Structure formats: C-alpha cells, structure tokens
C-alpha positions in Angstrom: 0.0 -0.5 -0.1 1.3 3.4 -0.2 1.1 5.3 2.9 3.3 9.5 3.9 6.0 7.8 6.5 7.8 9.9 9.0 11.5 8.8 9.6 12.6 11.9 11.9 11.3 14.9 13.8 11.5 17.9 11.0 9.8 20.7 8.8 7.2 19.0 6.2 10.3 17.4 4.0 10.9 14.5 6.4 7.3 13.3 5.0 7.7 10.5 2.2 5.1 9.0 0.1 6.3 5.3 -0.1 5.4 1.3 -0.6 4.6 -0.2 2.8 3.1 -3.5 4.0 -0.6 -3.4 4.8 -1.3 -3.5 8.7 -2.4 -6.8 9.9 -5.3 -6.7 12.8 -6.2 -8.4 15.3 -9.8 -10.6 16.9 -11.2 -7.3 18.0 -9.7 -4.4 15.0 -11.1 -4.3 11.5 -9.0 -3.2 8.3 -10.3 -0.4 6.8 -9.4 1.0 3.2 -8.8 4.6 3.9 -10.5 7.0 1.3 -10.6 10.5 3.1 -8.1 11.8 6.0 -7.3 15.4 7.3 -4.5 17.4 9.1 -4.9 18.5 12.2 -2.7 20.7 14.1 -1.3 17.9 16.8 -0.1 16.4 13.8 2.4 19.0 13.0 3.4 18.8 16.7 3.7 15.2 16.4 6.2 15.5 12.8 8.5 18.2 14.2 9.0 16.9 17.9 7.3 19.4 20.0 5.3 16.8 21.3 7.3 14.0 22.0 7.1 14.4 25.1 3.7 13.4 25.9 3.2 11.6 22.2 6.1 9.7 21.3 6.4 7.6 17.9 8.3 4.6 16.9 10.3 5.5 13.3 8.9 5.2 10.9 5.9 6.5 11.8 2.4 6.8 10.3 0.7 10.0 11.3 -3.0 11.4 10.7 -6.0 11.1 13.2 -9.4 11.1 10.9 -10.5 8.2 9.6 -13.1 8.3 6.8 -13.0 4.8 4.9 -14.8 2.0 4.0 -14.8 -1.6 6.0 -12.3 -3.9 4.2 -11.5 -6.9 6.5 -13.2 -7.9 10.1 -11.3 -9.7 13.2 -12.9 -12.9 14.1 -14.6 -11.3 16.7 -16.1 -8.1 15.3 -19.7 -8.0 14.2 -22.0 -5.4 12.4 -19.2 -4.8 9.9 -19.8 -6.2 6.7 -16.7 -5.5 3.9 -17.7 -2.5 2.1 -19.2 -0.3 5.5 -18.6 3.1 5.3 -17.1 4.2 8.4 -15.2 7.4 10.2 -13.2 7.0 13.7 -10.5 9.2 15.9 -7.7 6.7 15.2 -4.1 6.7 14.0 -2.0 6.2 11.2 -4.5 7.4 9.1 -2.1 8.7 6.5 -2.4 5.2 3.9 -4.4 3.8 1.8 -4.9 1.0 4.2 -5.5 1.5 8.3 -6.4 -0.8 11.6 -8.9 0.6 14.2 -10.8 -1.2 16.7 -13.7 -1.9 16.3 -15.4 0.1 18.9 -14.4 3.3 17.9 -15.6 2.8 14.1 -19.3 4.8 13.4 -21.1 4.6 10.3 -20.8 7.7 7.8 -24.5 9.3 7.2 -25.4 9.2 4.1 -25.3 12.5 3.4 -22.1 13.2 3.9 -19.1 12.2 1.6 -15.7 10.3 2.1 -13.9 13.8 1.8 -16.3 15.7 4.5 -16.5 12.6 7.2 -12.6 12.9 7.2 -13.2 16.2 8.3 -15.3 15.7 11.4 -13.9 12.7 13.8 -10.9 14.4 15.7 -12.4 18.5 15.7 -15.7 17.8 16.8 -14.8 15.2 19.6 -12.9 17.9 21.3 -14.9 20.5 20.9 -17.7 18.9 22.3 -16.0 16.6 25.2 -14.3 20.3 25.3 -17.6 21.2 26.7 -19.1 18.3 28.0 -16.1 16.5 29.8 -14.6 20.0 30.6 -16.6 23.1 31.1 -20.6 21.5 31.8 -21.8 24.3 31.4 -25.4 24.7 33.1 -28.0 26.7 31.0 -28.0 30.4 31.4 -24.3 29.7 31.7 -22.0 32.3 29.6 -19.1 30.4 28.0 -16.6 32.3 26.0 -14.9 30.0 23.4 -11.7 30.8 21.9 -11.1 30.4 18.6 -14.6 29.8 17.6 -14.3 29.5 14.0 -12.0 27.1 13.6 -13.3 23.1 13.8 -12.6 22.5 17.4 -14.3 26.0 18.5 -17.0 26.1 15.9 -18.1 22.6 17.5 -18.0 23.9 21.1 -20.1 26.9 20.4 -22.9 24.8 18.6 -22.4 21.8 21.6 -22.5 24.9 24.5 -25.4 26.2 23.1 -27.1 23.1 22.7 -26.7 23.1 26.4 -28.2 26.2 27.1 -25.3 28.3 27.9 -25.4 32.0 26.7 -22.4 31.3 24.2 -19.6 34.3 23.5 -17.5 33.7 20.1 -14.1 34.6 20.5 -12.3 35.4 17.3 -10.3 38.0 15.6 -11.4 41.3 15.0 -11.1 40.4 11.2 -12.8 37.5 11.3 -16.3 38.8 13.7 -18.5 39.1 9.9 -17.5 35.7 9.4 -18.4 34.6 12.8 -21.9 35.9 12.7 -23.3 32.5 10.8 -22.0 30.5 14.3 -25.1 31.4 15.7 -23.4 32.8 19.0 -25.1 35.1 21.0 -21.9 37.8 21.1 -19.2 38.0 19.3 -15.6 39.0 20.9 -12.9 40.0 19.3 -9.7 38.5 21.2 -7.2 41.0 19.4 -9.2 44.2 20.7 -8.3 45.5 24.4 -11.5 47.1 24.0 -14.0 44.7 23.9 -11.7 42.4 26.3 -12.0 45.6 29.2 -15.9 44.8 28.6 -15.4 41.3 29.4 -16.2 39.9 33.3 -18.1 37.6 35.4 -17.8 34.6 32.9 -18.6 31.3 34.2 -16.0 29.7 31.8 -13.5 30.2 29.1 -13.4 27.7 26.6 -9.5 27.3 25.3 -8.9 26.1 21.7 -5.8 28.9 20.9 -3.5 28.8 24.2 -0.9 31.7 24.8 -1.1 35.1 25.4 -5.0 34.8 24.3 -6.3 32.8 27.3 -4.1 34.6 30.0 -5.7 37.7 29.4 -8.8 35.9 29.6 -8.2 34.6 32.8 -9.1 38.1 34.7 -12.4 37.8 32.8 -13.6 34.5 34.9 -15.8 35.0 38.0 -14.2 33.3 41.0 -14.9 29.6 41.5 -15.4 29.7 37.3 -13.8 27.2 35.0 -11.4 26.9 32.4 -11.8 24.2 30.0 -8.3 23.7 27.7 -7.8 21.6 24.6 -3.7 23.1 25.2 -2.4 22.3 28.9 -2.7 24.4 32.0 -2.3 28.2 31.2 1.4 29.5 33.4 -1.2 32.1 35.2 -3.8 30.1 36.2 -2.8 29.4 39.6 -3.3 33.1 40.1 -6.8 33.3 39.9 -9.3 31.5 42.1 -10.5 28.8 38.6 -10.8 25.6 37.7 -8.8 24.1 35.4 -9.7 21.0 33.5 -7.3 20.3 30.7 -7.6 17.1 28.5 -7.2 15.3 25.2 -9.9 13.8 22.9 -10.7 10.1 23.1 -12.5 8.2 20.9 -16.0 8.0 21.2 -18.1 6.6 18.3 -21.4 7.0 19.3 -20.8 10.7 20.2 -18.9 11.1 17.0 -22.1 9.9 15.1 -24.5 12.0 17.0 -22.2 14.8 16.0 -21.6 14.0 12.2 -25.4 13.5 11.7 -26.0 17.0 12.8 -23.6 18.2 10.6 -25.0 16.0 8.0 -28.4 18.3 8.6 -26.7 21.3 8.2 -26.7 22.3 12.6 -23.4 23.2 12.5 -19.9 23.1 9.8 -16.6 21.8 9.5 -15.6 24.0 6.8 -13.2 22.3 4.0 -10.6 25.0 2.2 -8.5 22.5 0.5 -9.1 18.6 -1.0 -5.6 17.2 -1.9 -4.3 13.9 -2.9 -2.3 11.8 -0.1 1.2 12.5 -2.4 0.3 16.3 -1.0 0.9 15.8 2.5 4.2 17.5 2.4 2.4 20.7 0.7 -1.0 19.7 3.0 1.4 20.3 5.9 3.2 23.4 4.7 -0.1 25.2 4.2 -1.5 24.5 7.6 1.5 25.8 9.1 1.1 29.0 7.1 -1.9 29.3 8.7 -5.2 31.2 8.1 -6.2 28.2 5.2 -10.1 29.1 6.3 -11.2 25.4 6.9 -9.6 21.3 6.8 -7.2 20.2 4.8 -8.2 16.7 3.6 -6.5 14.3 1.6 -8.1 11.7 0.0 -7.0 8.3 -1.7 
C-alpha cells in the first residue's frame, strides 16, 4: 500500500510517500480501506517533535488521526462491520491507503456525507464536544466564551454549548467578526481588541482552543469559582486566579461521533473544507497548515 512515512522529527520535508506493508489486524480490530483523512494541528506537532514528550512515535511512523473509509476485513470477534461499510473514527495512522482500528471506535458515516467531509469531522468535533461536556460542563443560562470559535474545534464547542443551554460568546480575531455571525452565538468578541476584552467580566467559563497570550489575558474575566476548559494544557498564569482548570486530550467515542456527524449532515453546524489534495500532497498540506489562515480543513484523499 501507499503511505506517508515519517522517518525523523523535522519540517514537512521529512514526510515521504512510499510503499509499505498493509498492517495486520487482530480479533477485535477492523482493516479499513482509507478514502480520506485530514490535517490537524497535532499532526504538525508530532511531526516536528514539539509533542514528543507526551506523544512519542516509533520511526518510521504514519501520522493522521481522522479516519474515513470502507471496511475491508474484520477480526474474528468483530460483528456488525461488513465489507464495504462506510465508517469514520478518531484513530491513528490514517495517512495511508489502509489502516487498522479497534471496532469499538468506528461509527457509520451518515448517508448525506461524502468521504472528504466525513474525514474533516472526527478529531475536531470530538475535541469540541468533550471540551464542553467533559471539561466545562455548563449549566443552562451560564455564559461560556469559546476562543478560536471559527476553527473546527471552536465551531463544535459553540454548537454543543448552545445545545446545552449556555449563553455562548464566540471569541475570534477582529477581522473575523463578520464570518463569526454564521455561528449562531449569542455574542461575538474580538480577542485582539483590548477595548472589547476590557468589557468582559464574570464569565462562568472559557472554553479555550488557542492558548498562549490570548487565554492568559482572559483569565481575569472568569468569575471566582469559574472554569477554564483547555485543549492545550493549563496556562502558566492560571494558578493566580480562583478558577478551576480542566485540561484534557480528546478520546474516541463512536456513538458521540455519529451524533455529531449526523448534526453536520443535517446542517446544524459545519466543519468547512478549504482544500482537498491527493495523499501525495501531504507535504504541501502540512506547509499550508503551518502558514495558517487556510479557512478550513485540509483533506487528503486516497
């Protein structure tokens, strides 16, 4: 099979399209013929070595977390996944023509979604949903500010927080405020505008997807006893405030993934795709992602 192999930490040029063996699968696993995957920030961090302390890899490694494809074969103890079934998952090793996943992480792809759109969904939607449901846990009527609200994780967090009855503020850059009106949030805040930040106070929670100086400037706007949910770890300044910090990493959840994908399929919210490239375009895709401001997910198709 063709796969994108990483032989050493470094820049995007370390990714190479090569022939390698189709991976073996166990009794509780499913062999998937990949149709599409997508690029996520964590892929760049793993490739560069920035994440090696918490997410080390063995070389040569195959990156990729988003799975969208068809069942090729299933292990002896697997039921309910016939050959040809369209499936999606938060998995590993998806920059390849075939990959293996445990059966319990696989969800059916809703009929209305094609493979590229299904591939854009798993990591960002599960991260956004778990940011709200497992970290922030808002009560109806509470005010939650979501940073990076136009990103895939942020869009999902805004959607899920609203479904839970929260009053949601979408945090974006000033130049993005018009685009953010499509999110259906209760308010929009320019996070790069000091005057707008000065008006923030008594937030019940911040759901942070961007980290850095942005979140440090928001800590003082969280009420005493409020919550900071973060996908990027605990901010350095957080200990100075009377708040609870809930930092986490997304975990596979097949049933939740199907529900989120179905909501995307029904138009309740969207995960935009900016570019679709062949698997051989992985190097270019990583470089585009590192340049930023792509305007949506970059998808690789097989």
